[in-house]
TIRO-969152 format. One record per atom (N, C-alpha, C): x, y, z. Coordinates in steps of 0.05 Angstrom, whole numbers, plus 5000, padded with zeros to 4 digits. Each point is the difference from the previous one (the first is absolute). Example, Ala and Ser with C-alpha at 12.3 -4.5 7.8 and 13.67 -1.06 7.14 Angstrom:
! residues 2
526448865156/498250245000/501850245000/499350214986/501650245001/498550225014/
! end
This chain:
! residues 162
124035238344/502049864985/498749784983/501149964977/499049804981/501049725006/498349814992/500949725003/502449944983/500350154978/502149954981/502650155007/500050145023/502450145007/502349815007/502450094995/502449855006/501050105027/500649825017/500950075028/502949945003/501550215008/502949995002/500850095028/501749845014/501150095025/503149994998/501250225008/502950025000/501049935028/502149855003/500949905026/503050045004/500750125023/502850025008/500149905029/502150065014/500349905027/498250135020/500150275003/498550145020/497650164991/499750034974/497850154988/500150295007/502450125002/500250285005/501850154980/501549854984/501850144981/499449914971/500949764993/499949914972/497149954990/498649835015/497349924990/498050244999/500050185020/498250234996/500850184977/502750034996/500950154977/499049874974/500449744998/499149864976/496950034997/498649975022/497050024998/499250284990/501050215012/499050264992/501250114974/502349914992/501050064973/498349864980/499249755005/498249854982/497250134999/499050085023/497450135000/500150264983/502250155002/500350244985/500049944970/501549804992/500249924972/497349904990/498649845015/497449894992/498050224997/500150205018/498150224999/500650174975/502550054994/500750164976/499149854974/500049745001/499249844977/496949954999/498650115020/497149975000/499049725006/501549855016/499449725005/499349945030/499350205015/499549965029/497749805005/498149994981/497849815004/500749714993/502449964989/500849734992/501949865020/501150165018/502049895018/499550075029/500349815018/500150055029/502949975008/501150205014/502950005005/500450055030/501549835013/500650025029/503049935004/500850015026/502649915007/499949885028/502149845006/500149865026/502949935005/500649905024/502649915008/500049715009/502349874998/500249735010/500450005030/501050225011/500550035029/497950185012/499549975025/497950165013/501050235018/502650074998/501150205018/498850274998/499150084976/499050274996/497050024996/498549795006/497150004996/498850255011/498450134983/498550255008/501650254996/502649984994/501650244995/499650114972/500450264997/500050134974/502649934985/500150054974/502549954985/502350165012/502449894998/502450145010/500150284989/500750195017/500150284992/501950064977/502249844999/501950044979/498949904973/498549785000/498749904976/497950204991/498550105019/497950204994/501250254988/502250095011/501350254989/501049954972/501349774995/501049944973/497749994980/497849885008/497749994982/498850274996/499750155021/498850274998/501650184981/502749975001/501750164981/499449934971/498849774995/499449914973/497050034994/498550125019/497250054995/498149775008/501049825016/498349775009/499850015030/497649995010/499549995029/499649715009/501649925019/499649735012/497950025022/498549785003/498050005021/499749725011/497849965015/499449745011/501649955025/499749775011/501549925024/500949714996/502349945013/501249734996/498249785011/500149784986/498649765009/501649764992/499549785013/501449754994/498449844980/501449884981/498749824980/498849765015/497749914991/498649785012/499649774980/499849765010/499449774982/497650064983/498050135012/497550064985/500450184977/502250165000/500650184978/500549854974/500949755002/500549844975/497349944986/497849995014/497449964987/498950274990/500850215013/499050274994/501350134976/502649954996/501650144980/500849814977/500150114976/500849854976/503150004997/501250215009/502950034998/501250095027/501949865010/501450065024/502950074992/500750255001/502450104988/502150065022/502149845001/502150015021/502350184991/501150145020/502250194994/502749864999/500349785013/502749864999/499649705004/502249864997/500049705001/499149905027/500850135022/499149925026/497050025003/498850214989/497150035000/498749784984/501249934977/498949784983/500049745016/502349955014/500249765016/497949995022/499850225015/498050015022/497249984990/499450124977/497349984989/499449724990/502049874988/499649724992/499449825023/501350055023/499549845024/497250055011/499050254997/497450075010/497749914982/500649984974/498049924981/498749735007/497349994999/498749755009/499949784979/500950064975/499849804979/502050074977/500349824982/501750054976/498850224983/497450014998/498650214985/500650275013/499950015026/500650265014/502950084996/501949815001/502850064995/500450114972/498549914981/500350104972/499250294997/498850125020/499250284999/502350185009/502149885011/502350165011/502050064977/500650254997/501950094979/502050195012/502450004990/502150195008/499550254984/499750235014/499250254988/501750094976/502749995003/501750104979/500149824976/498949765002/499849834976/498150124979/498450195008/498250144981/501450234986/502450075009/501550224987/501849884979/499550044974/501649884980/502950095000/500650225013/502850105001/501649885023/498749865018/501349885023/500649704995/502349915007/500649714998/498049845016/499249774990/498149835015/501249945027/498350015020/500849945028/501050255015/499950234987/500850255014/498150065022/501050125021/498450075024/499750305003/498050095015/499850275008/501550025026/502250165001/501550015025/498550145023/500349905024/498650115023/501550255009/498850244998/501450255008/499850065030/498749845016/499350075027/502350085017/502349874998/502350055018/501950204990/499250174981/501850204990/498450254992/501250194988/498750244992/499750034970/501849864985/500250064972/498449844980/498749795008/498749824981/497250054992/498750205012/497150044996/499450104972/501650184989/499650094972/500449774981/502049835005/500549774983/497749815000/498949955024/497649825002/497750124984/499650265001/497850124985/500549964970/502450044990/500749954972/499549714992/500849825017/499649714994/497049944999/498550125018/497149955000/498750114975/500950234991/498850114975/500649814977/502449914997/500749824977/498649735002/500049885023/498749745003/497050024997/498850215010/497150044998/499250044971/501650144984/499450034972/499949734986/502049835007/500049734989/497749835010/499450035026/497749855011/497450074987/499650264995/497550094987/499949894972/502250014985/500149894973/499349705000/501249865019/499449715003/497049955005/498850155019/497249975007/498250074976/500750204986/498450084976/500149774980/502349894995/500249784981/498549755010/500549945025/498849765012/497050015002/498950245006/497250025005/498550164979/501350094979/498750124977/498750275006/501350185013/498950275004/502150214993/
! end
């Protein structure tokens, strides 16, 4: 990996539904754009309940139907991640709040962004709904991740000149 690579971590509550979907949809987009050497992409959760688990089978199935394979295993976001990543992308306002509390400095807090704010078609402050307690939201989460990731990549290209 290059020194000049941009490091992005997507964060939700448990790191088994929304953030791994965002991570692997973004990886797919970045690969199709030929930019894998420019970005390091991971995901994590603010809670530790699912540490070590694979992505939720319903999230994986929704992604697979769209040609994206989810992988990895859940982990909890750490204070040290604020030094490691350039962008800490939260799925909802609660995640933003929890990440701001965890951030060790004002500079670290400034790395936290609400994911859907990168989607120009979404009103500012929109959240990615948590599909965990139902059956129907996984396709919607995938669609949201596609739209927000397209905006995120456009932002990063403009911000970092690639």
